[in-house]
N, C-alpha and C positions, 0 to 999 in steps of 0.2 A: 727930212728922213720922212719916210712914210710910218704910219704909225698902227698899220695892219687893219686899219678899218676898212671894210668893205660891203659893199650893197649890191646884189644881183638882181636882176629881173630876167625871167624865163616866163614862156607864153606856152602853154599847153592846148590842145584843141582837139576834140574828139566830133565827128560830123554824125551823130543819131546813134539810136541804139542798137541798131542791124549793122552798124560799121563794128569791123573788126581791127581798126588800127586804128591811132591818131597821131599826131605829129608836135613835138615839142620843140621850142628853138629859145636862143637866149638871144638877149641884146649886148650882152659883151664880148662875145668870140662869135666863131662862124658854125657854133652849134647847131644843127637842124638834122634831127633825128625823126623815124616812124619809129612809133611804139607800140605795144598791142600788150594783153594779158598775158601771163604765163602759159605756155600750149595747155600744158595742165588743168588749166581753168577756161580752155576754148579759146587760147589767142590764138594767132596767125604765126605758123613756123618761119624762123628766119627774121624776125622783128625782135628787137629788144623790149625786153620788159622791164619795169620799174624795179623789180628785185634784183636783175641784172646791173641795172645803172647804180644801184644803194651798192651792192657789191665792188663794182668799178669806183665808185667814189671812195669808199673805203681804203682798197687797194692803191690807188692814184693818191690818195690823202695822206697815207702812209709815205710812200716813196719821196713827194715833195718834202714831207718834212725830216725825214732821214737825210735827205740830201741837204738840206739847209743846216742841220745839226753836224753835217762830217762836214761841211765846208767848214764850217765854226772851229770845228776841232780838229782841221788838218788832217782828215783821216783821207787816205788817196783809195778814190772808189773809181773801180774800174767798169763795174756793172750791176744793175741790182734789177731784181725780177722776184716780183710776187704772184705765188700761187693763193688764190682765194675761195672760202666755199662758205654759202651762205644754206642755212637751213631753216625753213619753212615749218611749222607745225600747223596742225587743225586740233581747234577744242571745239564740244559742241557748244557752249557757252558763249567764249571768244571768237569764236572763227577761226581766221590763220591769223597767222603772227610771225615776225621773224624772232627765230629763236637763239641762232647765234651765226655769227660770223669770224671766219677762222684766218687769217693771214699767215703764211708761209713763206717770208722774204726768204731770198737768198742772194748775198751781197758776194762779189767778188774785191776783193782789196789789193792794189800795190803799195807795198809800204815796206822799208827797209827797216823798220821798226822789229824789236823783239817781241815773239808771240804773246807773252804775258802783257806788255804794253798794250797792243793792239787789239786783243782778245778783252782787255777792261774796258778801253775807248768803245769798240763797238756796242758792247753790253749796254754800255752810257746813253751811246747813241742811238741805240734800240727803244731803249725805255723813255728818253727826250723826246723821240718824235712821236711816240703814243700820247705822251702830255702834249706836246705842242700841237697837235694837227687839230685844228677844231673840226674836221668832219670826223674823226675817231672820237672827238671829245663829246659830241654830239649825238652820237649813237651810244655810248658808253652807258647813258641812262636806262634805256630799254632793251640794250641786246647785251647777251653774254660773246664779248670781243677778249680773240685769243689770237696772242701773235707770238710767233715759235720764229725768230730767226735764226740764220745758219750763215758762215761765212766760211771761205778759204780765199 
């Protein structure tokens, strides 16, 4: 049985201060991504920023943790989608910082169970997903993280 330990390695490069983009890759998968600073900071339009990658990590971290919990609880999930929002603020002393990440998961369930039972299981599964996701736990210390799930 796998104990949950994982070591990932990534490589990021940027060629010179006048370049407008860089590249990141992972030795774990086929990830190869051109990235840039946010467009508001002079980045190249159409490329991914670190802030977008952070938001995507939060959304996908919640989904994978939720699906793992749902499988264990035998919740019959038909579809999961997460809308996310990242708010970056600026302070004269500290500069820019990620202030808040809000996730709004929408889950479609297929279940013959009664509404009350499904509602209780769904509520527990969403709370456990937030607790079990190592990505969301890593973010929780420095970022206001909001998860507002709904299902039908």
